[in-house]
C-alpha positions in Angstrom: -6.4 14.4 -17.4 -3.5 12.7 -15.6 -2.3 14.2 -12.3 1.3 14.9 -11.5 2.9 12.7 -8.9 2.7 15.5 -6.4 -1.0 16.2 -7.1 -1.8 12.5 -6.7 0.2 12.3 -3.5 -1.6 15.3 -2.1 -5.0 13.9 -3.0 -4.2 10.5 -1.5 -3.0 12.1 1.7 -6.2 14.2 2.0 -8.3 11.1 1.6 -6.6 8.7 3.9 -8.7 5.7 5.0 -9.3 5.4 8.7 -7.1 2.3 9.0 -4.1 4.4 7.9 -4.1 6.0 11.4 -4.2 2.6 13.1 -1.1 1.4 11.0 0.7 4.7 11.6 0.9 5.0 7.8 2.2 8.0 5.8 2.7 8.1 2.0 6.2 9.5 1.4 6.5 9.3 -2.4 4.8 8.2 -5.6 6.3 7.7 -9.0 3.6 7.7 -11.7 6.0 6.7 -14.5 7.5 3.8 -12.6 4.4 2.8 -10.8 6.0 2.8 -7.4 5.2 4.0 -3.9 7.1 4.5 -0.7 5.5 4.7 2.7 6.3 4.7 6.4 4.5 2.7 9.0 4.7 2.9 12.8 3.9 -0.5 14.3 2.1 0.4 17.6 2.4 -1.8 20.7 -1.4 -2.4 20.6 -0.9 -4.2 17.3 1.4 -6.8 18.8 0.7 -10.4 19.6 1.8 -12.0 22.9 5.3 -12.5 21.5 5.7 -8.8 21.2 5.8 -8.5 17.4 3.2 -6.8 15.2 0.5 -9.4 14.4 0.8 -10.7 10.8 -2.6 -9.5 9.7 -1.6 -5.9 10.4 1.7 -6.4 8.6 -0.3 -7.8 5.6 -2.4 -4.7 5.7 0.7 -2.5 5.6 2.0 -4.3 2.5 -1.5 -4.3 0.9 -1.7 -0.6 1.4 1.7 0.2 -0.1 1.1 -2.0 -3.1 -2.3 -0.4 -3.6 -0.6 3.1 -3.5 1.8 1.9 -6.2 -1.2 0.7 -8.3 -2.9 4.1 -7.9 0.4 5.8 -9.0 0.5 3.6 -12.1 -3.2 4.1 -13.0 -2.9 7.9 -12.4 -6.6 8.4 -12.6 -9.8 7.9 -10.7 -9.9 4.2 -10.0 -10.9 1.6 -7.4 -8.3 -1.1 -6.8 -9.6 -4.2 -5.0 -7.0 -6.8 -4.2 -7.9 -10.2 -5.7 -5.2 -12.3 -4.1 -2.1 -11.7 -2.0 0.9 -13.8 -0.8 3.1 -12.8 2.0 6.5 -14.0 3.2 7.7 -13.2 6.7 11.5 -13.1 6.7 11.9 -11.7 10.2 9.9 -10.2 13.0 8.2 -6.9 12.7 8.7 -5.2 16.1 6.9 -2.1 17.2 8.3 1.1 15.8 9.0 2.7 12.4 9.2 0.7 9.2 9.6 1.6 5.5 7.3 0.1 2.9 7.9 0.0 -0.9 5.4 -1.0 -3.5 5.9 -1.5 -7.2 3.7 -2.5 -10.2 5.5 -5.3 -11.9 2.9 -5.6 -14.7 0.0 -3.4 -15.7 -2.7 -4.8 -17.9 -6.0 -3.4 -18.9 -7.9 -5.4 -16.4 -5.3 -6.8 -14.0 -2.2 -5.4 -12.2 0.5 -7.5 -10.6 2.2 -5.9 -7.6 5.1 -6.5 -5.2 5.8 -5.0 -1.8 8.6 -5.0 0.7 8.8 -3.9 4.3 12.1 -2.9 5.9 12.9 -2.5 9.6 14.7 0.6 11.1 18.0 -1.1 10.5 17.1 -1.2 6.7 16.8 -5.0 6.8 14.1 -6.6 4.6 11.6 -8.3 7.0 8.6 -9.0 4.8 7.8 -9.4 1.1 4.5 -9.7 -0.6 3.0 -10.1 -4.1 -0.6 -9.4 -5.1 -3.0 -9.2 -8.0 -5.4 -6.3 -8.2 -8.3 -5.4 -10.5 -8.4 -1.7 -11.5 -12.0 -0.5 -11.8 -12.0 2.7 -13.9 -15.7 3.5 -13.2 -15.6 5.7 -10.1 -18.0 4.6 -7.4 -18.9 1.2 -9.0 -17.1 -0.8 -6.3 -18.3 1.2 -3.2 -21.5 2.5 -4.7 -20.4 6.1 -4.3 -18.1 8.6 -6.0 -14.4 7.7 -5.9 -12.3 10.1 -3.9 -9.0 9.2 -5.6 
């Protein structure tokens, strides 16, 4: 039985992966009808490279996370969602501090989902975009070898 957006949000918040703490991530909102997610991230100084900006791999993880949350919202059921490929465009630096992430499912197929993500700085300027392809696996536990928590 499908969950409401609030029920799904609560479940995802309760089962946060350990890396979410590292990224300072919080899920703000999900829309199961539109297949969207909004999150906040807090780029910590310890994630920065010698130039003083958040290292690109951590930024990619932020966008991968928000796009995956959008995919979970669109699927609205127990599912694993491995990313098959991802492209990222750095439009500006990601300095330490708060950022807003938005993810959307642009196309949902039976076996593949296409996703887009955006990261905005505190001045609401778009600093990073991404697109990815994910493969929903509707057999809980098949991917990790254990029961799915989502």
